[in-house]
C-alpha positions in Angstrom: -85.4 -190.8 -51.7 -86.4 -188.8 -54.8 -85.4 -185.3 -55.8 -88.8 -183.9 -55.1 -88.8 -185.5 -51.7 -85.5 -183.9 -50.7 -86.6 -180.5 -52.2 -89.8 -180.6 -50.2 -88.0 -181.3 -46.9 -85.8 -178.3 -47.7 -88.8 -176.1 -48.3 -90.5 -177.3 -45.2 -87.4 -176.6 -43.1 -86.8 -173.1 -44.5 -90.5 -172.2 -44.9 -90.1 -168.6 -43.6 -87.3 -167.9 -46.0 -89.4 -169.2 -48.9 -92.4 -167.1 -47.9 -90.2 -164.1 -47.6 -88.7 -164.6 -51.0 -92.2 -164.8 -52.5 -93.3 -161.6 -50.7 -90.3 -159.8 -52.3 -91.3 -161.3 -55.7 -94.8 -160.0 -55.3 -93.6 -156.5 -54.4 -91.8 -156.4 -57.7 -94.4 -158.2 -59.9 -97.6 -156.5 -58.6 -97.0 -153.0 -60.2 -95.9 -154.7 -63.4 -99.1 -156.8 -63.4 -101.3 -153.8 -62.8 -99.7 -152.1 -65.9 -99.9 -155.1 -68.2 -102.6 -153.9 -70.6 -100.8 -150.7 -71.7 -99.0 -152.3 -74.7 -101.3 -155.2 -75.6 -102.2 -155.1 -79.3 -105.1 -155.9 -81.5 -102.7 -156.7 -84.3 -100.4 -159.6 -85.0 -103.0 -161.5 -87.2 -101.1 -161.0 -90.4 -98.7 -163.4 -92.1 -95.4 -161.5 -91.9 -94.6 -162.4 -95.5 -98.0 -161.7 -97.0 -99.2 -158.9 -99.2 -101.5 -157.7 -96.5 -98.6 -157.1 -94.1 -96.9 -155.0 -96.7 -100.0 -153.0 -97.5 -100.6 -152.5 -93.8 -97.2 -150.9 -93.5 -98.0 -148.5 -96.3 -101.3 -147.6 -94.6 -99.5 -146.8 -91.4 -97.9 -143.8 -93.1 -101.1 -142.3 -94.3 -103.8 -140.3 -92.5 -107.5 -141.0 -92.7 -109.1 -144.1 -94.1 -110.1 -143.8 -97.7 -111.2 -140.2 -98.0 -114.7 -138.9 -98.0 -116.8 -137.5 -95.2 -116.8 -139.8 -92.3 -119.8 -141.6 -90.8 -120.3 -140.3 -87.3 -121.7 -142.0 -84.3 -123.3 -139.4 -81.9 -124.0 -140.5 -78.3 -125.6 -138.7 -75.4 -127.8 -136.4 -77.6 -131.4 -136.7 -78.7 -132.3 -137.3 -82.3 -133.8 -133.8 -82.6 -130.7 -132.0 -81.4 -128.5 -134.0 -83.8 -130.7 -133.2 -86.7 -130.7 -129.6 -85.8 -126.8 -129.5 -85.7 -126.7 -131.2 -89.1 -129.1 -128.7 -90.7 -127.2 -125.8 -89.2 -123.9 -127.2 -90.6 -125.3 -127.6 -94.1 -125.6 -131.4 -93.9 -129.0 -133.1 -94.8 -130.8 -133.9 -91.5 -132.5 -136.8 -93.3 -129.1 -138.6 -93.2 -129.3 -138.8 -89.4 -130.6 -142.2 -88.2 -131.8 -143.2 -84.8 -130.2 -146.3 -83.3 -131.7 -148.8 -80.8 -129.2 -147.7 -78.1 -130.5 -144.9 -75.9 -129.6 -141.3 -77.0 -127.6 -142.6 -79.9 -127.8 -141.8 -83.6 -125.6 -142.0 -86.6 -124.9 -139.4 -89.3 -124.1 -140.9 -92.7 -123.1 -138.2 -95.2 -124.0 -138.8 -98.9 -120.5 -138.9 -100.2 -119.2 -142.4 -99.4 -115.7 -143.3 -100.5 -116.3 -142.7 -104.2 -115.8 -138.9 -104.0 -114.1 -136.5 -101.7 -116.1 -133.3 -101.9 -114.4 -130.4 -100.1 -117.8 -128.9 -99.3 -119.0 -132.0 -97.3 -115.7 -132.3 -95.4 -116.0 -128.7 -94.3 -119.7 -129.2 -93.3 -118.7 -132.3 -91.3 -116.1 -130.3 -89.4 -118.7 -127.6 -88.5 -121.1 -130.3 -87.3 -118.5 -132.0 -85.0 -117.8 -128.6 -83.4 -121.5 -128.0 -82.7 -121.9 -131.5 -81.3 -118.9 -131.0 -79.1 -120.3 -127.8 -77.7 -123.6 -129.5 -77.1 -122.0 -132.2 -74.8 -122.4 -135.1 -77.2 -119.8 -137.8 -77.8 -118.8 -138.1 -81.5 -117.0 -141.2 -82.8 -115.8 -141.8 -86.4 -117.3 -145.1 -87.5 -114.2 -147.0 -88.8 -112.3 -150.2 -88.4 -109.9 -148.4 -86.1 -112.8 -147.4 -83.8 -114.2 -150.9 -83.7 -110.8 -152.4 -83.1 -110.3 -150.0 -80.2 -113.7 -151.0 -78.8 -112.8 -154.7 -79.0 -109.5 -154.0 -77.2 -111.3 -152.1 -74.4 -113.8 -155.0 -74.2 -111.0 -157.5 -73.7 -109.4 -155.3 -71.0 -112.7 -155.0 -69.1 -113.5 -158.7 -69.2 -111.3 -159.5 -66.3 -112.9 -156.9 -64.1 -116.4 -158.1 -65.0 -115.8 -161.8 -64.8 -113.5 -162.2 -61.8 -116.0 -161.0 -59.2 -118.4 -163.6 -60.5 -115.8 -166.5 -60.4 -114.2 -166.0 -57.0 -117.2 -166.5 -54.7 -118.3 -169.6 -56.6 -114.7 -170.9 -56.5 -114.5 -170.4 -52.7 -117.8 -172.2 -52.3 -116.7 -175.2 -54.4 -113.4 -175.4 -52.5 -115.3 -175.4 -49.2 -117.4 -178.3 -50.5 -114.2 -180.2 -51.6 -112.1 -179.5 -48.5 -114.7 -178.9 -45.8 -112.7 -176.1 -44.1 -112.2 -172.4 -44.7 -108.4 -172.4 -44.3 -108.0 -175.3 -46.8 -110.3 -173.7 -49.2 -108.5 -170.3 -49.1 -105.0 -171.7 -49.6 -105.4 -172.8 -53.3 -106.9 -169.5 -54.2 -104.0 -167.7 -52.5 -101.4 -169.7 -54.4 -103.2 -169.4 -57.7 -103.5 -165.6 -57.2 -99.8 -165.4 -56.5 -99.0 -167.4 -59.7 -101.4 -165.2 -61.8 -99.8 -162.0 -60.5 -96.3 -163.2 -61.3 -97.4 -164.3 -64.8 -99.0 -160.9 -65.6 -95.8 -159.2 -64.3 -93.7 -161.3 -66.7 -96.0 -160.5 -69.6 -95.6 -156.8 -68.9 -91.9 -157.3 -69.5 -92.4 -159.4 -72.6 -94.6 -156.7 -74.1 -91.4 -154.7 -74.7 -90.0 -157.3 -77.1 -92.9 -159.1 -78.8 -96.5 -158.5 -79.9 -99.0 -159.7 -77.4 -102.7 -159.9 -78.1 -105.3 -157.8 -76.1 -107.0 -161.1 -75.4 -104.0 -162.4 -73.6 -104.6 -160.8 -70.2 -107.9 -162.6 -69.9 -106.5 -165.9 -71.1 -103.5 -165.8 -68.9 -105.4 -164.6 -65.8 -108.1 -167.3 -66.0 -105.7 -170.0 -67.0 -103.4 -169.3 -64.1 -106.3 -169.1 -61.7 -107.8 -172.4 -63.0 -104.6 -174.5 -63.1 -103.3 -172.9 -59.9 -106.4 -173.8 -57.9 -106.4 -177.3 -59.4 -102.7 -178.0 -58.7 -102.9 -176.6 -55.2 -106.0 -178.7 -54.6 -104.3 -181.9 -55.6 -101.3 -181.2 -53.5 -103.3 -179.9 -50.4 -105.6 -182.9 -50.4 -102.7 -185.3 -50.6 -101.0 -183.4 -47.7 -104.1 -183.8 -45.5 -104.0 -187.6 -46.0 -100.3 -187.8 -45.5 -100.5 -185.5 -42.4 -103.0 -187.8 -40.8 -100.8 -190.8 -41.4 -97.4 -189.3 -40.6 -95.9 -188.2 -37.2 -93.3 -186.0 -38.7 -94.9 -183.0 -40.5 -91.7 -182.4 -42.6 -92.0 -186.0 -43.8 -95.7 -185.5 -44.6 -94.8 -182.5 -46.8 -92.1 -184.5 -48.5 -94.3 -187.5 -49.2 -97.0 -185.2 -50.6 -94.6 -183.7 -53.1 -93.1 -187.1 -54.0 -96.6 -188.3 -55.1 -99.0 -185.4 -55.8 -96.1 -182.9 -56.5 -94.8 -185.4 -59.1 -98.2 -185.7 -60.8 -98.7 -182.0 -60.9 -95.2 -181.4 -62.3 -96.0 -183.8 -65.2 -99.3 -182.2 -65.7 -97.9 -178.6 -65.7 -95.2 -179.6 -68.2 -97.9 -181.2 -70.4 -100.0 -178.0 -70.4 -97.0 -175.7 -71.1 -95.8 -177.9 -73.9 -99.3 -178.2 -75.4 -99.6 -174.4 -75.4 -96.2 -174.2 -77.0 -97.6 -176.0 -80.0 -99.4 -172.8 -80.9 -96.0 -171.5 -82.0 -96.7 -173.4 -85.2 -99.6 -171.0 -85.9 -97.2 -169.0 -88.1 -97.7 -165.4 -87.0 -97.2 -163.0 -84.1 -100.7 -163.6 -82.6 -100.3 -167.3 -82.1 -96.7 -166.8 -80.9 -97.9 -164.4 -78.2 -100.7 -166.7 -77.1 -98.3 -169.7 -76.9 -95.6 -167.7 -74.9 -98.2 -166.1 -72.6 -100.0 -169.4 -71.8 -96.7 -171.2 -71.2 -95.6 -168.4 -68.9 -98.8 -168.6 -66.9 -98.4 -172.4 -66.3 -94.7 -172.0 -65.5 -95.4 -169.3 -62.9 -98.2 -171.5 -61.3 -95.8 -174.5 -61.2 -93.2 -172.3 -59.5 -95.8 -171.2 -56.8 -97.2 -174.7 -56.2 -93.7 -176.3 -55.9 -92.1 -173.7 -53.7 -94.6 -171.5 -51.9 -97.4 -174.1 -51.4 -95.2 -176.7 -49.6 -93.9 -173.9 -47.3 -97.4 -172.8 -46.5 -98.9 -176.2 -45.8 -96.0 -177.0 -43.5 -96.5 -173.6 -41.8 -100.3 -174.2 -41.3 -100.1 -177.9 -40.6 -103.3 -179.0 -38.8 -104.5 -175.4 -38.8 -105.6 -176.1 -42.3 -108.7 -177.6 -40.7 -109.7 -174.3 -39.3 -113.3 -173.3 -40.1 -114.4 -176.9 -40.6 -117.9 -177.3 -42.0 -120.1 -180.3 -42.7 -120.5 -181.1 -46.4 -122.5 -183.6 -48.3 -120.4 -186.7 -49.1 -120.2 -188.2 -52.6 -118.8 -191.5 -51.5 -121.8 -193.5 -52.6 -121.7 -192.0 -56.1 -118.1 -192.9 -56.7 -118.6 -196.3 -55.1 -121.4 -197.0 -57.6 -119.4 -195.8 -60.6 -116.3 -197.8 -59.4 -118.5 -201.0 -59.2 -119.7 -200.4 -62.7 -116.2 -200.0 -64.0 -114.8 -203.0 -62.2 -117.7 -205.4 -62.9 -118.8 -204.2 -66.4 -115.9 -202.3 -68.1 -117.3 -202.9 -71.6 -120.6 -201.2 -70.6 -118.7 -198.4 -69.0 -116.8 -197.8 -72.2 -120.0 -198.1 -74.4 -121.8 -195.6 -72.1 -118.9 -193.1 -72.3 -118.6 -193.3 -76.1 -122.3 -192.9 -76.5 -122.4 -189.8 -74.4 -119.5 -188.3 -76.4 -120.9 -189.5 -79.7 -124.0 -187.4 -79.7 -122.3 -183.9 -79.8 -119.4 -185.4 -81.8 -121.9 -186.0 -84.6 -122.5 -182.3 -85.0 -118.7 -181.5 -84.8 -118.3 -182.4 -88.4 -120.1 -179.2 -89.4 -117.7 -176.9 -87.5 -116.5 -173.8 -89.4 -114.0 -171.5 -87.7 -113.5 -168.0 -89.0 -112.5 -164.6 -87.6 -115.1 -162.1 -89.0 -113.7 -159.5 -91.4 -116.6 -157.3 -90.2 -115.0 -156.5 -86.8 -118.2 -155.0 -85.5 -119.5 -158.6 -85.2 -117.1 -159.0 -82.3 -119.1 -156.4 -80.3 -122.4 -157.0 -78.4 -125.6 -156.6 -80.5 -126.6 -153.8 -78.2 -123.4 -151.8 -78.7 -124.0 -148.4 -80.4 -120.9 -148.7 -82.6 -122.0 -152.1 -83.9 -125.5 -150.7 -84.6 -123.9 -147.7 -86.4 -121.9 -150.1 -88.6 -125.1 -152.1 -89.4 -127.0 -148.9 -90.4 -124.0 -147.7 -92.4 -124.1 -151.0 -94.4 -127.9 -150.6 -94.9 -127.6 -147.0 -96.3 -124.3 -147.2 -98.2 -124.1 -150.8 -99.1 -122.9 -154.1 -97.4 -119.3 -153.7 -98.5 -118.8 -150.1 -97.4 -117.2 -151.0 -94.1 -114.9 -153.6 -95.6 -112.9 -151.8 -98.3 -110.2 -153.7 -100.2 -107.0 -151.7 -100.2 -104.8 -151.5 -103.3 -101.3 -150.3 -102.6 -99.3 -149.2 -105.7 -95.6 -148.3 -105.8 -95.0 -147.0 -109.3 -91.7 -146.2 -111.1 -92.8 -142.6 -111.6 -93.5 -140.0 -108.9 -96.6 -138.2 -107.8 -95.3 -135.0 -109.3 -95.6 -136.4 -112.8 -98.8 -136.4 -114.8 -97.9 -139.8 -116.2 -98.0 -141.2 -112.7 -101.7 -140.1 -112.3 -102.5 -141.5 -115.7 -101.3 -144.9 -114.4 -103.4 -144.5 -111.3 -106.4 -143.6 -113.4 -105.9 -146.8 -115.4 -105.9 -149.0 -112.3 -108.9 -147.1 -110.9 -110.9 -147.7 -114.1 -109.8 -151.4 -114.3 -111.0 -152.0 -110.7 -114.3 -150.1 -111.3 -115.0 -152.4 -114.2 -115.0 -155.5 -112.1 -118.6 -156.9 -111.6 -118.5 -157.1 -107.8 -117.1 -153.6 -107.2 -119.4 -150.8 -106.1 -116.9 -148.0 -106.2 -113.3 -147.0 -106.0 -112.0 -144.2 -103.8 -109.0 -142.7 -105.7 -107.3 -139.3 -106.1 -108.4 -139.3 -109.7 -112.0 -139.3 -108.7 -111.7 -136.0 -106.9 -112.6 -134.1 -110.1 -109.1 -132.7 -110.5 -107.2 -133.2 -113.8 -104.1 -135.4 -113.6 -101.9 -132.4 -114.6 -103.3 -130.4 -111.7 -102.8 -133.4 -109.3 -99.2 -133.5 -110.3 -98.8 -129.8 -109.8 -100.5 -129.8 -106.4 -98.4 -132.8 -105.3 -95.3 -130.9 -106.2 -96.5 -127.9 -104.1 -98.7 -129.2 -101.3 -98.7 -125.8 -99.6 -100.9 -124.5 -102.5 -103.6 -127.1 -102.0 -107.0 -126.1 -100.5 -107.1 -127.4 -96.9 -110.1 -129.8 -97.6 -108.3 -131.3 -100.7 -105.1 -131.7 -98.7 -107.1 -133.5 -96.0 -108.6 -135.8 -98.6 -105.3 -136.6 -100.4 -103.7 -137.6 -97.1 -105.8 -140.8 -97.3 -104.1 -141.8 -100.6 -100.5 -140.4 -100.7 -97.7 -139.3 -98.4 -94.9 -137.9 -100.6 -92.7 -137.3 -97.5 -92.8 -141.1 -96.9 -92.6 -142.2 -100.6 -93.3 -140.1 -103.7 -93.9 -143.4 -105.6 -96.7 -144.7 -103.4 -100.5 -144.4 -103.7 -103.3 -146.3 -102.0 -106.8 -146.9 -103.4 -109.9 -148.2 -101.7 -112.2 -150.6 -103.5 -115.7 -150.9 -102.1 -117.3 -154.3 -102.8 -121.0 -154.8 -103.5 -121.1 -157.6 -100.9 -120.2 -157.6 -97.2 -116.7 -158.3 -95.8 -117.5 -161.9 -94.9 -119.3 -162.7 -98.1 -117.7 -165.4 -100.4 -118.1 -162.9 -103.2 -115.9 -160.5 -101.4 -113.3 -163.2 -100.8 -113.4 -164.1 -104.5 -113.0 -160.4 -105.4 -109.9 -160.2 -103.1 -108.4 -163.2 -104.9 -109.1 -161.7 -108.3 -107.5 -158.4 -107.4 -104.4 -160.2 -106.1 -104.1 -162.0 -109.5 -105.0 -159.1 -111.8 -103.4 -156.0 -110.1 -99.8 -156.8 -111.1 -100.9 -156.8 -114.8 -102.5 -153.3 -114.6 -99.3 -151.4 -113.7 -96.1 -150.7 -115.6 -92.9 -152.9 -115.2 -90.9 -152.1 -112.1 -94.0 -151.5 -110.0 -94.8 -153.2 -106.7 -98.5 -153.9 -105.8 -100.3 -155.4 -102.9 -103.9 -156.1 -101.9 -104.8 -155.6 -98.2 -107.3 -154.2 -95.8 -109.1 -155.9 -93.0 -111.0 -158.3 -95.3 -107.8 -159.5 -97.0 -105.9 -159.6 -93.8 -108.4 -161.7 -91.9 -109.1 -163.9 -94.9 -105.3 -164.6 -94.9 -105.4 -165.2 -91.1 -108.3 -167.7 -91.4 -106.5 -169.5 -94.3 -103.2 -169.6 -92.4 -104.9 -170.9 -89.2 -106.9 -173.5 -91.1 -103.8 -174.7 -92.8 -101.7 -174.8 -89.6 -104.4 -176.2 -87.3 -103.7 -179.9 -88.2 -100.0 -179.3 -87.6 -100.8 -177.7 -84.2 -103.1 -180.6 -83.2 -100.6 -183.2 -84.3 -97.9 -181.5 -82.1 -100.2 -181.3 -79.1 -101.2 -185.0 -79.6 -97.5 -185.9 -79.7 -96.9 -183.9 -76.5 -99.8 -185.7 -74.7 -98.5 -189.1 -75.9 -94.9 -188.4 -74.7 -95.9 -187.0 -71.3 -98.2 -190.0 -70.6 -95.5 -192.4 -71.7 -92.9 -190.8 -69.4 -95.4 -190.6 -66.6 -96.7 -194.2 -66.8 -94.1 -196.3 -68.7 -97.0 -197.6 -70.8 -97.8 -197.5 -74.5 -101.5 -198.4 -74.2 -102.3 -195.5 -71.9 -100.8 -192.7 -74.1 -102.5 -194.2 -77.2 -105.9 -194.4 -75.5 -105.4 -191.0 -73.9 -104.8 -189.3 -77.2 -107.8 -191.2 -78.8 -110.1 -190.2 -76.0 -109.0 -186.6 -76.2 -109.6 -186.6 -79.9 -113.1 -187.8 -79.3 -113.7 -185.1 -76.7 -112.3 -182.5 -79.1 -114.8 -183.6 -81.7 -117.6 -183.5 -79.2 -116.5 -180.0 -78.1 -116.6 -178.9 -81.7 -120.2 -180.2 -81.8 -121.1 -178.2 -78.8 -119.7 -175.1 -80.4 -121.7 -175.8 -83.5 -125.0 -176.1 -81.5 -124.3 -173.0 -79.5 -122.0 -170.4 -81.1 -122.3 -171.3 -84.8 -126.1 -171.8 -84.7 -126.8 -169.0 -82.2 -127.9 -171.1 -79.2 -128.4 -169.6 -75.7 -129.1 -166.2 -77.1 -125.8 -165.8 -78.9 -125.5 -164.1 -82.3 -125.1 -166.9 -84.8 -121.5 -166.7 -85.9 -118.8 -169.2 -86.8 -116.5 -169.8 -83.8 -113.6 -167.4 -84.0 -110.4 -168.9 -85.5 -108.5 -166.7 -83.1 -109.7 -168.7 -80.1 -111.1 -172.1 -81.2 -107.6 -173.7 -81.8 -106.7 -172.6 -78.2 -109.8 -174.5 -76.9 -108.6 -177.7 -78.5 -105.0 -177.2 -77.4 -106.0 -176.5 -73.8 -108.3 -179.5 -73.8 -105.4 -181.8 -74.6 -103.1 -180.0 -72.1 -105.6 -179.8 -69.2 -106.8 -183.4 -69.7 -103.2 -184.5 -68.9 -103.7 -183.0 -65.4 -106.5 -185.4 -64.6 -105.1 -188.3 -66.6 -101.8 -188.3 -64.8 -103.4 -187.9 -61.3 -105.7 -190.9 -62.0 -103.1 -193.2 -63.6 -100.6 -192.6 -60.9 -103.2 -193.4 -58.2 -104.1 -196.6 -60.1 -100.4 -197.5 -60.3 -100.1 -197.2 -56.6 -102.7 -200.1 -56.2 -102.2 -202.2 -59.3 -99.3 -204.4 -58.0 -101.2 -205.4 -54.9 -104.8 -205.6 -56.3 -104.7 -206.3 -60.0 -105.7 -203.9 -62.8 -109.5 -204.2 -62.4 -109.6 -203.6 -58.7 -106.9 -201.0 -59.0 -108.9 -199.1 -61.6 -111.9 -199.1 -59.2 -109.8 -198.1 -56.2 -108.1 -195.3 -58.2 -111.4 -194.0 -59.5 -113.0 -194.2 -56.0 -110.2 -192.3 -54.4 -109.7 -189.6 -57.1 -113.2 -189.3 -58.7 -114.5 -186.6 -56.4 -111.1 -184.8 -56.5 -110.8 -184.9 -60.3 -114.4 -183.9 -61.0 -114.2 -181.3 -58.3 -111.1 -179.9 -59.9 -112.9 -180.0 -63.2 -115.8 -178.1 -61.8 -113.4 -175.5 -60.4 -111.9 -175.1 -63.9 -115.4 -174.8 -65.4 -116.3 -172.0 -63.0 -113.2 -170.1 -63.9 -113.8 -170.3 -67.7 -117.6 -170.0 -67.5 -117.2 -166.7 -65.8 -115.9 -165.4 -69.1 -119.5 -165.6 -70.4 -119.9 -162.1 -68.8 -117.4 -160.7 -71.3 -118.9 -158.2 -73.8 -117.0 -160.0 -76.6 -118.4 -163.1 -78.3 -114.8 -164.4 -78.8 -114.4 -164.7 -75.0 -117.9 -166.2 -74.7 -116.8 -168.8 -77.2 -113.8 -169.6 -75.0 -116.1 -170.0 -72.0 -118.6 -172.3 -73.8 -115.9 -174.4 -75.4 -113.8 -174.9 -72.3 -116.8 -175.6 -70.1 -118.0 -178.3 -72.5 -114.6 -179.8 -73.0 -113.7 -180.0 -69.2 -117.1 -181.4 -68.2 -116.9 -184.1 -70.9 -113.3 -184.9 -70.0 -113.7 -185.2 -66.2 -117.2 -186.8 -66.0 -117.0 -189.1 -69.0 -113.4 -189.8 -70.0 -111.8 -189.9 -66.5 -114.8 -191.4 -64.8 -115.8 -194.1 -67.4 -113.5 -194.5 -70.4 -110.0 -194.5 -68.8 -110.8 -196.7 -65.7 -113.0 -198.9 -67.9 -110.2 -199.4 -70.5 -107.7 -200.3 -67.7 -110.2 -202.8 -66.2 -110.8 -204.3 -69.7 -107.1 -204.5 -70.6 -106.3 -205.9 -67.2 -102.7 -207.1 -67.0 -101.9 -205.5 -70.4 -103.1 -202.1 -69.3 -99.6 -200.8 -68.6 -97.7 -202.8 -71.2 -94.8 -203.1 -72.0 -93.1 -202.1 -68.7 -95.8 -203.5 -66.6 -97.1 -201.9 -63.4 -93.8 -201.3 -61.5 -92.8 -198.3 -63.6 -95.0 -195.8 -61.7 -93.4 -196.6 -58.3 -89.9 -196.6 -59.9 -90.6 -193.2 -61.4 -91.7 -191.9 -58.0 -88.4 -193.0 -56.5 -86.2 -191.2 -59.1 -88.2 -187.9 -59.1 
């Protein structure tokens, strides 16, 4: 008897103890899971060794964001009231613009980042006080505000999407199982695994950077794979229960077969997600660890709690039986096609995948440097950023940050002479609209040095402005300048400007200086470049994992090779679907390249999750192939697992498709990509290509170890 067989008998015998242990685990994990979002971060995208990372560190010690009077988003107040507050504060009411969002407007002072007039800063303060007294909500339009809005959107996605997914999931499970009790059990086990995973993530937040997107990814991944795994095991138990007299033996046989397949599948998904560690920064490391934790927690629940529960319920799993429409004729017809005409089955499958795959060649992945594009078109903050770009220039909301650490100190006039030299050099570049710098305040360099030596003598407005550029308490050698490009943050011209500044800036400062070019544009350009460079490595790693898992699961070389090839074709077809929807703005989406912070995850999950269905199908074929031959075994395996695999795929589709309710396009991209990938994988690859290739290869299908390897593996599990 195999290890899983003996383990399952132990769980069946001590089922109440197992259930009690899991109740204790949930008591501990639930409060942690509820608190999981409190330390999630919108950072982690930078390459730790890059200039942008160093510049970001310097910015963290400053206040403000480049000086100048801020652009203000005013909500919950009429346009007339806002203009009245502006006039009373000394600001031109003509700089107040109505937004499309109800009761929302934006105040764009005429200063920009080129100058820091003390008068306008004071008037802005007066205006904000008046708006606050009038009950309006005032938000400074900045990258920080947009980043916080994106983080909040990620945190609310779960609450918005989960109520949509759960009723549909329950309905699908009722169709698959035909009874209320059997349908509820996979949801229960998946929920337990998800709670445990989120609890573990809450602990991991203390020691590593975890993305604000991770809660949604982990929750829906745990829910999807948890329901799928529980479905495979529960359905096998029902067939074993009907054939076995001893219920403990039925549980053990279930885990020896279905439990083994699920274990291989879970390891494949976890290892596939671990390939994201090759992404090269904290963001991908967090996604890799969080995803692997989700799968590990689900495996723990399906291989301990689920066997105890199915033994406890036994035949009571049939409680609430309903009549459902059978799909036996459909799978009988497809099985006949595969067995009798495997070549045509393969041609049909490749043709279906080939159409979207043709468009996959045009895929471009990029995280937008204009963070507002992450928000819905109807969001007032996004509309405020758009208006700001129209009034002040396309590059205003994507300044390039120049950090200078000079040998002299801010208390020396020669220091400010060097800063003026760099400012003038930057201003002279053809794609630069303006440079915000302390030397553009209209104060002589000697006066700047004197004021820096005695900050208590500075006028309050000037002190506020200088805090965006210097912090002598942190470093008397450091100054930060803000370059406003003429083009938008995502323009190729802005990217070229960043590269030129990176090349030229070290030559504009005296020997012994340190310089860096940063800001959101530089940081996300670096992230896009790093992800694009690492993506082939990540895909090679996940392909190797898929090959190794399939080889160990089947003892065949042909099946892993074909599995990786078919998954590669599905990945290309999925890329085509993303081009036709997200990239070109289909289905009402704003046309935007699929985000490089989520698209690699789609491809990695595709390879990992496809192993679930592949292993289930191949193990079932191997159970028949010795007695019936490869062609008939392929047909039998497909006929017995087709409804289960496509049903499991539809369950996973429902889970991910619910993310379409997210306010963030990055989560909508994940929904579309995973929906397309899973549908193509389950309905085309598992239903046509894999059984068709087995039937076509016939006795060579499981070469070189033949067809006995699967049963041998079952015995040693």
